[in-house]
Each structure stands twice: as structure tokens, then as C-alpha cells.
mmCIF entry with sequence, helices, sheets and N, C-alpha, C, O atoms, coordinates in Angstrom:
data_MODEL
# 
_entry.id   MODEL 
# 
_entity.id                         1 
_entity.type                       polymer 
_entity.pdbx_number_of_molecules   1 
# 
_entity_poly.entity_id                      1 
_entity_poly.type                           'polypeptide(L)' 
_entity_poly.nstd_linkage                   no 
_entity_poly.nstd_monomer                   no 
_entity_poly.pdbx_seq_one_letter_code       MERTVLDNPPSEETKLRMVEFFMKTSIPRILEEERKEKLDKEGE 
_entity_poly.pdbx_seq_one_letter_code_can   MERTVLDNPPSEETKLRMVEFFMKTSIPRILEEERKEKLDKEGE 
_entity_poly.pdbx_strand_id                 A 
# 
loop_
_entity_poly_seq.entity_id 
_entity_poly_seq.num 
_entity_poly_seq.mon_id 
_entity_poly_seq.hetero 
1 1  MET n 
1 2  GLU n 
1 3  ARG n 
1 4  THR n 
1 5  VAL n 
1 6  LEU n 
1 7  ASP n 
1 8  ASN n 
1 9  PRO n 
1 10 PRO n 
1 11 SER n 
1 12 GLU n 
1 13 GLU n 
1 14 THR n 
1 15 LYS n 
1 16 LEU n 
1 17 ARG n 
1 18 MET n 
1 19 VAL n 
1 20 GLU n 
1 21 PHE n 
1 22 PHE n 
1 23 MET n 
1 24 LYS n 
1 25 THR n 
1 26 SER n 
1 27 ILE n 
1 28 PRO n 
1 29 ARG n 
1 30 ILE n 
1 31 LEU n 
1 32 GLU n 
1 33 GLU n 
1 34 GLU n 
1 35 ARG n 
1 36 LYS n 
1 37 GLU n 
1 38 LYS n 
1 39 LEU n 
1 40 ASP n 
1 41 LYS n 
1 42 GLU n 
1 43 GLY n 
1 44 GLU n 
# 
_struct_asym.id          A 
_struct_asym.entity_id   1 
# 
_struct_conf.conf_type_id            HELX_P 
_struct_conf.id                      HELX_P1 
_struct_conf.pdbx_PDB_helix_id       AA1 
_struct_conf.beg_label_comp_id       GLU 
_struct_conf.beg_label_asym_id       A 
_struct_conf.beg_label_seq_id        12 
_struct_conf.pdbx_beg_PDB_ins_code   ? 
_struct_conf.end_label_comp_id       GLY 
_struct_conf.end_label_asym_id       A 
_struct_conf.end_label_seq_id        43 
_struct_conf.pdbx_end_PDB_ins_code   ? 
_struct_conf.beg_auth_comp_id        GLU 
_struct_conf.beg_auth_asym_id        A 
_struct_conf.beg_auth_seq_id         12 
_struct_conf.end_auth_comp_id        GLY 
_struct_conf.end_auth_asym_id        A 
_struct_conf.end_auth_seq_id         43 
_struct_conf.pdbx_PDB_helix_class    1 
_struct_conf.details                 ? 
_struct_conf.pdbx_PDB_helix_length   32 
# 
_struct_conf_type.id          HELX_P 
_struct_conf_type.criteria    ? 
_struct_conf_type.reference   ? 
# 
loop_
_atom_site.group_PDB 
_atom_site.id 
_atom_site.type_symbol 
_atom_site.label_atom_id 
_atom_site.label_alt_id 
_atom_site.label_comp_id 
_atom_site.label_asym_id 
_atom_site.label_entity_id 
_atom_site.label_seq_id 
_atom_site.pdbx_PDB_ins_code 
_atom_site.Cartn_x 
_atom_site.Cartn_y 
_atom_site.Cartn_z 
_atom_site.occupancy 
_atom_site.B_iso_or_equiv 
_atom_site.pdbx_formal_charge 
_atom_site.auth_seq_id 
_atom_site.auth_comp_id 
_atom_site.auth_asym_id 
_atom_site.auth_atom_id 
_atom_site.pdbx_PDB_model_num 
ATOM 1   N N  . MET A 1 1  ? 10.940 23.305  -32.314 1.00 0.00 ? 1  MET A N  1 
ATOM 2   C CA . MET A 1 1  ? 11.567 22.584  -33.425 1.00 0.00 ? 1  MET A CA 1 
ATOM 3   C C  . MET A 1 1  ? 12.964 22.111  -33.042 1.00 0.00 ? 1  MET A C  1 
ATOM 4   O O  . MET A 1 1  ? 13.765 22.858  -32.480 1.00 0.00 ? 1  MET A O  1 
ATOM 5   N N  . GLU A 1 2  ? 13.230 20.855  -33.360 1.00 0.00 ? 2  GLU A N  1 
ATOM 6   C CA . GLU A 1 2  ? 14.541 20.301  -33.012 1.00 0.00 ? 2  GLU A CA 1 
ATOM 7   C C  . GLU A 1 2  ? 15.623 20.849  -33.920 1.00 0.00 ? 2  GLU A C  1 
ATOM 8   O O  . GLU A 1 2  ? 15.418 21.047  -35.117 1.00 0.00 ? 2  GLU A O  1 
ATOM 9   N N  . ARG A 1 3  ? 16.764 21.087  -33.332 1.00 0.00 ? 3  ARG A N  1 
ATOM 10  C CA . ARG A 1 3  ? 17.905 21.528  -34.145 1.00 0.00 ? 3  ARG A CA 1 
ATOM 11  C C  . ARG A 1 3  ? 18.645 20.299  -34.649 1.00 0.00 ? 3  ARG A C  1 
ATOM 12  O O  . ARG A 1 3  ? 18.975 19.396  -33.880 1.00 0.00 ? 3  ARG A O  1 
ATOM 13  N N  . THR A 1 4  ? 18.896 20.281  -35.934 1.00 0.00 ? 4  THR A N  1 
ATOM 14  C CA . THR A 1 4  ? 19.626 19.154  -36.498 1.00 0.00 ? 4  THR A CA 1 
ATOM 15  C C  . THR A 1 4  ? 21.082 19.536  -36.685 1.00 0.00 ? 4  THR A C  1 
ATOM 16  O O  . THR A 1 4  ? 21.471 20.684  -36.468 1.00 0.00 ? 4  THR A O  1 
ATOM 17  N N  . VAL A 1 5  ? 21.876 18.568  -37.089 1.00 0.00 ? 5  VAL A N  1 
ATOM 18  C CA . VAL A 1 5  ? 23.293 18.830  -37.326 1.00 0.00 ? 5  VAL A CA 1 
ATOM 19  C C  . VAL A 1 5  ? 23.461 19.879  -38.423 1.00 0.00 ? 5  VAL A C  1 
ATOM 20  O O  . VAL A 1 5  ? 24.383 20.694  -38.386 1.00 0.00 ? 5  VAL A O  1 
ATOM 21  N N  . LEU A 1 6  ? 22.553 19.844  -39.400 1.00 0.00 ? 6  LEU A N  1 
ATOM 22  C CA . LEU A 1 6  ? 22.668 20.785  -40.514 1.00 0.00 ? 6  LEU A CA 1 
ATOM 23  C C  . LEU A 1 6  ? 22.411 22.220  -40.066 1.00 0.00 ? 6  LEU A C  1 
ATOM 24  O O  . LEU A 1 6  ? 22.989 23.155  -40.619 1.00 0.00 ? 6  LEU A O  1 
ATOM 25  N N  . ASP A 1 7  ? 21.551 22.398  -39.070 1.00 0.00 ? 7  ASP A N  1 
ATOM 26  C CA . ASP A 1 7  ? 21.287 23.747  -38.568 1.00 0.00 ? 7  ASP A CA 1 
ATOM 27  C C  . ASP A 1 7  ? 22.509 24.309  -37.850 1.00 0.00 ? 7  ASP A C  1 
ATOM 28  O O  . ASP A 1 7  ? 22.718 25.521  -37.800 1.00 0.00 ? 7  ASP A O  1 
ATOM 29  N N  . ASN A 1 8  ? 23.302 23.409  -37.302 1.00 0.00 ? 8  ASN A N  1 
ATOM 30  C CA . ASN A 1 8  ? 24.445 23.825  -36.504 1.00 0.00 ? 8  ASN A CA 1 
ATOM 31  C C  . ASN A 1 8  ? 25.686 23.107  -37.035 1.00 0.00 ? 8  ASN A C  1 
ATOM 32  O O  . ASN A 1 8  ? 26.106 22.100  -36.465 1.00 0.00 ? 8  ASN A O  1 
ATOM 33  N N  . PRO A 1 9  ? 26.275 23.615  -38.121 1.00 0.00 ? 9  PRO A N  1 
ATOM 34  C CA . PRO A 1 9  ? 27.397 22.908  -38.738 1.00 0.00 ? 9  PRO A CA 1 
ATOM 35  C C  . PRO A 1 9  ? 28.574 22.785  -37.781 1.00 0.00 ? 9  PRO A C  1 
ATOM 36  O O  . PRO A 1 9  ? 28.813 23.683  -36.974 1.00 0.00 ? 9  PRO A O  1 
ATOM 37  N N  . PRO A 1 10 ? 29.303 21.691  -37.862 1.00 0.00 ? 10 PRO A N  1 
ATOM 38  C CA . PRO A 1 10 ? 30.431 21.494  -36.949 1.00 0.00 ? 10 PRO A CA 1 
ATOM 39  C C  . PRO A 1 10 ? 31.507 22.543  -37.184 1.00 0.00 ? 10 PRO A C  1 
ATOM 40  O O  . PRO A 1 10 ? 31.678 23.038  -38.298 1.00 0.00 ? 10 PRO A O  1 
ATOM 41  N N  . SER A 1 11 ? 32.219 22.869  -36.137 1.00 0.00 ? 11 SER A N  1 
ATOM 42  C CA . SER A 1 11 ? 33.293 23.846  -36.256 1.00 0.00 ? 11 SER A CA 1 
ATOM 43  C C  . SER A 1 11 ? 34.457 23.229  -37.026 1.00 0.00 ? 11 SER A C  1 
ATOM 44  O O  . SER A 1 11 ? 34.510 22.017  -37.233 1.00 0.00 ? 11 SER A O  1 
ATOM 45  N N  . GLU A 1 12 ? 35.381 24.078  -37.444 1.00 0.00 ? 12 GLU A N  1 
ATOM 46  C CA . GLU A 1 12 ? 36.552 23.591  -38.182 1.00 0.00 ? 12 GLU A CA 1 
ATOM 47  C C  . GLU A 1 12 ? 37.312 22.568  -37.349 1.00 0.00 ? 12 GLU A C  1 
ATOM 48  O O  . GLU A 1 12 ? 37.771 21.551  -37.869 1.00 0.00 ? 12 GLU A O  1 
ATOM 49  N N  . GLU A 1 13 ? 37.443 22.841  -36.060 1.00 0.00 ? 13 GLU A N  1 
ATOM 50  C CA . GLU A 1 13 ? 38.191 21.938  -35.188 1.00 0.00 ? 13 GLU A CA 1 
ATOM 51  C C  . GLU A 1 13 ? 37.546 20.559  -35.161 1.00 0.00 ? 13 GLU A C  1 
ATOM 52  O O  . GLU A 1 13 ? 38.231 19.538  -35.219 1.00 0.00 ? 13 GLU A O  1 
ATOM 53  N N  . THR A 1 14 ? 36.214 20.543  -35.070 1.00 0.00 ? 14 THR A N  1 
ATOM 54  C CA . THR A 1 14 ? 35.498 19.271  -35.045 1.00 0.00 ? 14 THR A CA 1 
ATOM 55  C C  . THR A 1 14 ? 35.693 18.533  -36.360 1.00 0.00 ? 14 THR A C  1 
ATOM 56  O O  . THR A 1 14 ? 35.905 17.321  -36.371 1.00 0.00 ? 14 THR A O  1 
ATOM 57  N N  . LYS A 1 15 ? 35.622 19.263  -37.467 1.00 0.00 ? 15 LYS A N  1 
ATOM 58  C CA . LYS A 1 15 ? 35.829 18.635  -38.775 1.00 0.00 ? 15 LYS A CA 1 
ATOM 59  C C  . LYS A 1 15 ? 37.211 18.011  -38.845 1.00 0.00 ? 15 LYS A C  1 
ATOM 60  O O  . LYS A 1 15 ? 37.370 16.873  -39.284 1.00 0.00 ? 15 LYS A O  1 
ATOM 61  N N  . LEU A 1 16 ? 38.216 18.776  -38.403 1.00 0.00 ? 16 LEU A N  1 
ATOM 62  C CA . LEU A 1 16 ? 39.587 18.267  -38.446 1.00 0.00 ? 16 LEU A CA 1 
ATOM 63  C C  . LEU A 1 16 ? 39.715 17.010  -37.603 1.00 0.00 ? 16 LEU A C  1 
ATOM 64  O O  . LEU A 1 16 ? 40.376 16.055  -38.011 1.00 0.00 ? 16 LEU A O  1 
ATOM 65  N N  . ARG A 1 17 ? 39.088 17.000  -36.428 1.00 0.00 ? 17 ARG A N  1 
ATOM 66  C CA . ARG A 1 17 ? 39.142 15.820  -35.569 1.00 0.00 ? 17 ARG A CA 1 
ATOM 67  C C  . ARG A 1 17 ? 38.521 14.625  -36.264 1.00 0.00 ? 17 ARG A C  1 
ATOM 68  O O  . ARG A 1 17 ? 39.054 13.517  -36.203 1.00 0.00 ? 17 ARG A O  1 
ATOM 69  N N  . MET A 1 18 ? 37.381 14.851  -36.932 1.00 0.00 ? 18 MET A N  1 
ATOM 70  C CA . MET A 1 18 ? 36.700 13.754  -37.617 1.00 0.00 ? 18 MET A CA 1 
ATOM 71  C C  . MET A 1 18 ? 37.572 13.208  -38.737 1.00 0.00 ? 18 MET A C  1 
ATOM 72  O O  . MET A 1 18 ? 37.683 11.995  -38.913 1.00 0.00 ? 18 MET A O  1 
ATOM 73  N N  . VAL A 1 19 ? 38.192 14.114  -39.497 1.00 0.00 ? 19 VAL A N  1 
ATOM 74  C CA . VAL A 1 19 ? 39.070 13.681  -40.592 1.00 0.00 ? 19 VAL A CA 1 
ATOM 75  C C  . VAL A 1 19 ? 40.255 12.911  -40.027 1.00 0.00 ? 19 VAL A C  1 
ATOM 76  O O  . VAL A 1 19 ? 40.641 11.870  -40.558 1.00 0.00 ? 19 VAL A O  1 
ATOM 77  N N  . GLU A 1 20 ? 40.830 13.432  -38.939 1.00 0.00 ? 20 GLU A N  1 
ATOM 78  C CA . GLU A 1 20 ? 41.978 12.776  -38.318 1.00 0.00 ? 20 GLU A CA 1 
ATOM 79  C C  . GLU A 1 20 ? 41.589 11.377  -37.853 1.00 0.00 ? 20 GLU A C  1 
ATOM 80  O O  . GLU A 1 20 ? 42.334 10.417  -38.053 1.00 0.00 ? 20 GLU A O  1 
ATOM 81  N N  . PHE A 1 21 ? 40.426 11.270  -37.236 1.00 0.00 ? 21 PHE A N  1 
ATOM 82  C CA . PHE A 1 21 ? 39.935 9.978   -36.760 1.00 0.00 ? 21 PHE A CA 1 
ATOM 83  C C  . PHE A 1 21 ? 39.741 9.025   -37.935 1.00 0.00 ? 21 PHE A C  1 
ATOM 84  O O  . PHE A 1 21 ? 40.106 7.852   -37.861 1.00 0.00 ? 21 PHE A O  1 
ATOM 85  N N  . PHE A 1 22 ? 39.162 9.541   -39.024 1.00 0.00 ? 22 PHE A N  1 
ATOM 86  C CA . PHE A 1 22 ? 38.944 8.734   -40.217 1.00 0.00 ? 22 PHE A CA 1 
ATOM 87  C C  . PHE A 1 22 ? 40.274 8.230   -40.768 1.00 0.00 ? 22 PHE A C  1 
ATOM 88  O O  . PHE A 1 22 ? 40.405 7.065   -41.143 1.00 0.00 ? 22 PHE A O  1 
ATOM 89  N N  . MET A 1 23 ? 41.270 9.137   -40.811 1.00 0.00 ? 23 MET A N  1 
ATOM 90  C CA . MET A 1 23 ? 42.588 8.757   -41.317 1.00 0.00 ? 23 MET A CA 1 
ATOM 91  C C  . MET A 1 23 ? 43.160 7.625   -40.474 1.00 0.00 ? 23 MET A C  1 
ATOM 92  O O  . MET A 1 23 ? 43.665 6.638   -41.008 1.00 0.00 ? 23 MET A O  1 
ATOM 93  N N  . LYS A 1 24 ? 43.080 7.775   -39.155 1.00 0.00 ? 24 LYS A N  1 
ATOM 94  C CA . LYS A 1 24 ? 43.673 6.780   -38.260 1.00 0.00 ? 24 LYS A CA 1 
ATOM 95  C C  . LYS A 1 24 ? 42.978 5.440   -38.374 1.00 0.00 ? 24 LYS A C  1 
ATOM 96  O O  . LYS A 1 24 ? 43.626 4.400   -38.254 1.00 0.00 ? 24 LYS A O  1 
ATOM 97  N N  . THR A 1 25 ? 41.668 5.439   -38.605 1.00 0.00 ? 25 THR A N  1 
ATOM 98  C CA . THR A 1 25 ? 40.932 4.175   -38.581 1.00 0.00 ? 25 THR A CA 1 
ATOM 99  C C  . THR A 1 25 ? 40.800 3.556   -39.955 1.00 0.00 ? 25 THR A C  1 
ATOM 100 O O  . THR A 1 25 ? 40.965 2.345   -40.102 1.00 0.00 ? 25 THR A O  1 
ATOM 101 N N  . SER A 1 26 ? 40.505 4.363   -40.968 1.00 0.00 ? 26 SER A N  1 
ATOM 102 C CA . SER A 1 26 ? 40.155 3.797   -42.276 1.00 0.00 ? 26 SER A CA 1 
ATOM 103 C C  . SER A 1 26 ? 41.351 3.599   -43.189 1.00 0.00 ? 26 SER A C  1 
ATOM 104 O O  . SER A 1 26 ? 41.443 2.577   -43.870 1.00 0.00 ? 26 SER A O  1 
ATOM 105 N N  . ILE A 1 27 ? 42.270 4.555   -43.217 1.00 0.00 ? 27 ILE A N  1 
ATOM 106 C CA . ILE A 1 27 ? 43.373 4.474   -44.181 1.00 0.00 ? 27 ILE A CA 1 
ATOM 107 C C  . ILE A 1 27 ? 44.210 3.216   -43.955 1.00 0.00 ? 27 ILE A C  1 
ATOM 108 O O  . ILE A 1 27 ? 44.485 2.507   -44.923 1.00 0.00 ? 27 ILE A O  1 
ATOM 109 N N  . PRO A 1 28 ? 44.627 2.904   -42.728 1.00 0.00 ? 28 PRO A N  1 
ATOM 110 C CA . PRO A 1 28 ? 45.416 1.673   -42.540 1.00 0.00 ? 28 PRO A CA 1 
ATOM 111 C C  . PRO A 1 28 ? 44.666 0.445   -43.023 1.00 0.00 ? 28 PRO A C  1 
ATOM 112 O O  . PRO A 1 28 ? 45.269 -0.472  -43.580 1.00 0.00 ? 28 PRO A O  1 
ATOM 113 N N  . ARG A 1 29 ? 43.360 0.417   -42.816 1.00 0.00 ? 29 ARG A N  1 
ATOM 114 C CA . ARG A 1 29 ? 42.558 -0.729  -43.245 1.00 0.00 ? 29 ARG A CA 1 
ATOM 115 C C  . ARG A 1 29 ? 42.577 -0.831  -44.769 1.00 0.00 ? 29 ARG A C  1 
ATOM 116 O O  . ARG A 1 29 ? 42.724 -1.921  -45.321 1.00 0.00 ? 29 ARG A O  1 
ATOM 117 N N  . ILE A 1 30 ? 42.427 0.313   -45.447 1.00 0.00 ? 30 ILE A N  1 
ATOM 118 C CA . ILE A 1 30 ? 42.428 0.328   -46.915 1.00 0.00 ? 30 ILE A CA 1 
ATOM 119 C C  . ILE A 1 30 ? 43.791 -0.125  -47.430 1.00 0.00 ? 30 ILE A C  1 
ATOM 120 O O  . ILE A 1 30 ? 43.871 -0.936  -48.352 1.00 0.00 ? 30 ILE A O  1 
ATOM 121 N N  . LEU A 1 31 ? 44.862 0.398   -46.835 1.00 0.00 ? 31 LEU A N  1 
ATOM 122 C CA . LEU A 1 31 ? 46.205 0.007   -47.265 1.00 0.00 ? 31 LEU A CA 1 
ATOM 123 C C  . LEU A 1 31 ? 46.414 -1.486  -47.054 1.00 0.00 ? 31 LEU A C  1 
ATOM 124 O O  . LEU A 1 31 ? 47.007 -2.159  -47.898 1.00 0.00 ? 31 LEU A O  1 
ATOM 125 N N  . GLU A 1 32 ? 45.937 -1.996  -45.947 1.00 0.00 ? 32 GLU A N  1 
ATOM 126 C CA . GLU A 1 32 ? 46.081 -3.424  -45.651 1.00 0.00 ? 32 GLU A CA 1 
ATOM 127 C C  . GLU A 1 32 ? 45.360 -4.257  -46.702 1.00 0.00 ? 32 GLU A C  1 
ATOM 128 O O  . GLU A 1 32 ? 45.886 -5.273  -47.157 1.00 0.00 ? 32 GLU A O  1 
ATOM 129 N N  . GLU A 1 33 ? 44.160 -3.834  -47.090 1.00 0.00 ? 33 GLU A N  1 
ATOM 130 C CA . GLU A 1 33 ? 43.408 -4.557  -48.125 1.00 0.00 ? 33 GLU A CA 1 
ATOM 131 C C  . GLU A 1 33 ? 44.185 -4.572  -49.437 1.00 0.00 ? 33 GLU A C  1 
ATOM 132 O O  . GLU A 1 33 ? 44.288 -5.611  -50.090 1.00 0.00 ? 33 GLU A O  1 
ATOM 133 N N  . GLU A 1 34 ? 44.731 -3.420  -49.822 1.00 0.00 ? 34 GLU A N  1 
ATOM 134 C CA . GLU A 1 34 ? 45.479 -3.339  -51.075 1.00 0.00 ? 34 GLU A CA 1 
ATOM 135 C C  . GLU A 1 34 ? 46.703 -4.241  -51.020 1.00 0.00 ? 34 GLU A C  1 
ATOM 136 O O  . GLU A 1 34 ? 47.038 -4.913  -51.995 1.00 0.00 ? 34 GLU A O  1 
ATOM 137 N N  . ARG A 1 35 ? 47.373 -4.247  -49.861 1.00 0.00 ? 35 ARG A N  1 
ATOM 138 C CA . ARG A 1 35 ? 48.576 -5.061  -49.717 1.00 0.00 ? 35 ARG A CA 1 
ATOM 139 C C  . ARG A 1 35 ? 48.228 -6.538  -49.874 1.00 0.00 ? 35 ARG A C  1 
ATOM 140 O O  . ARG A 1 35 ? 48.957 -7.282  -50.530 1.00 0.00 ? 35 ARG A O  1 
ATOM 141 N N  . LYS A 1 36 ? 47.126 -6.962  -49.280 1.00 0.00 ? 36 LYS A N  1 
ATOM 142 C CA . LYS A 1 36 ? 46.696 -8.361  -49.385 1.00 0.00 ? 36 LYS A CA 1 
ATOM 143 C C  . LYS A 1 36 ? 46.400 -8.718  -50.838 1.00 0.00 ? 36 LYS A C  1 
ATOM 144 O O  . LYS A 1 36 ? 46.776 -9.792  -51.308 1.00 0.00 ? 36 LYS A O  1 
ATOM 145 N N  . GLU A 1 37 ? 45.725 -7.815  -51.547 1.00 0.00 ? 37 GLU A N  1 
ATOM 146 C CA . GLU A 1 37 ? 45.388 -8.085  -52.951 1.00 0.00 ? 37 GLU A CA 1 
ATOM 147 C C  . GLU A 1 37 ? 46.652 -8.246  -53.781 1.00 0.00 ? 37 GLU A C  1 
ATOM 148 O O  . GLU A 1 37 ? 46.732 -9.137  -54.627 1.00 0.00 ? 37 GLU A O  1 
ATOM 149 N N  . LYS A 1 38 ? 47.646 -7.385  -53.543 1.00 0.00 ? 38 LYS A N  1 
ATOM 150 C CA . LYS A 1 38 ? 48.902 -7.484  -54.289 1.00 0.00 ? 38 LYS A CA 1 
ATOM 151 C C  . LYS A 1 38 ? 49.576 -8.815  -53.994 1.00 0.00 ? 38 LYS A C  1 
ATOM 152 O O  . LYS A 1 38 ? 50.066 -9.476  -54.909 1.00 0.00 ? 38 LYS A O  1 
ATOM 153 N N  . LEU A 1 39 ? 49.605 -9.215  -52.734 1.00 0.00 ? 39 LEU A N  1 
ATOM 154 C CA . LEU A 1 39 ? 50.235 -10.484 -52.368 1.00 0.00 ? 39 LEU A CA 1 
ATOM 155 C C  . LEU A 1 39 ? 49.519 -11.644 -53.039 1.00 0.00 ? 39 LEU A C  1 
ATOM 156 O O  . LEU A 1 39 ? 50.162 -12.583 -53.506 1.00 0.00 ? 39 LEU A O  1 
ATOM 157 N N  . ASP A 1 40 ? 48.201 -11.589 -53.089 1.00 0.00 ? 40 ASP A N  1 
ATOM 158 C CA . ASP A 1 40 ? 47.433 -12.660 -53.735 1.00 0.00 ? 40 ASP A CA 1 
ATOM 159 C C  . ASP A 1 40 ? 47.787 -12.753 -55.214 1.00 0.00 ? 40 ASP A C  1 
ATOM 160 O O  . ASP A 1 40 ? 47.945 -13.850 -55.751 1.00 0.00 ? 40 ASP A O  1 
ATOM 161 N N  . LYS A 1 41 ? 47.911 -11.604 -55.872 1.00 0.00 ? 41 LYS A N  1 
ATOM 162 C CA . LYS A 1 41 ? 48.220 -11.602 -57.307 1.00 0.00 ? 41 LYS A CA 1 
ATOM 163 C C  . LYS A 1 41 ? 49.623 -12.136 -57.551 1.00 0.00 ? 41 LYS A C  1 
ATOM 164 O O  . LYS A 1 41 ? 49.846 -12.895 -58.493 1.00 0.00 ? 41 LYS A O  1 
ATOM 165 N N  . GLU A 1 42 ? 50.572 -11.740 -56.704 1.00 0.00 ? 42 GLU A N  1 
ATOM 166 C CA . GLU A 1 42 ? 51.950 -12.204 -56.873 1.00 0.00 ? 42 GLU A CA 1 
ATOM 167 C C  . GLU A 1 42 ? 52.058 -13.694 -56.601 1.00 0.00 ? 42 GLU A C  1 
ATOM 168 O O  . GLU A 1 42 ? 52.902 -14.378 -57.181 1.00 0.00 ? 42 GLU A O  1 
ATOM 169 N N  . GLY A 1 43 ? 51.210 -14.193 -55.727 1.00 0.00 ? 43 GLY A N  1 
ATOM 170 C CA . GLY A 1 43 ? 51.282 -15.604 -55.340 1.00 0.00 ? 43 GLY A CA 1 
ATOM 171 C C  . GLY A 1 43 ? 50.743 -16.551 -56.396 1.00 0.00 ? 43 GLY A C  1 
ATOM 172 O O  . GLY A 1 43 ? 51.004 -17.752 -56.338 1.00 0.00 ? 43 GLY A O  1 
ATOM 173 N N  . GLU A 1 44 ? 49.997 -16.029 -57.360 1.00 0.00 ? 44 GLU A N  1 
ATOM 174 C CA . GLU A 1 44 ? 49.385 -16.904 -58.367 1.00 0.00 ? 44 GLU A CA 1 
ATOM 175 C C  . GLU A 1 44 ? 50.423 -17.469 -59.321 1.00 0.00 ? 44 GLU A C  1 
ATOM 176 O O  . GLU A 1 44 ? 50.080 -18.224 -60.230 1.00 0.00 ? 44 GLU A O  1 
# 
């Protein structure tokens, strides 16, 4: 039987790395989107 990710949950360190990676990649993008929306509203 194959072991899935659920059978072997990631360690705390791995989780932290994933969260850190998510923060570095996704948060700036989200902030950039919000900033653009605000600029569009102010420009009207």
C-alpha cells in the first residue's frame, strides 16, 4: 500500500517552511492587487 501525505504528516519545520514560502510569494501579490484597486478607485 502506498503511503500518502496524510499517512506521514509534515514536520513542524516543513510546515513553517511552506508558510514562509507562501508569505513570500502570495502576500506581496495580494497587497499589490489591493494597492491597484485603491489607485483605480481614487483615479475615478
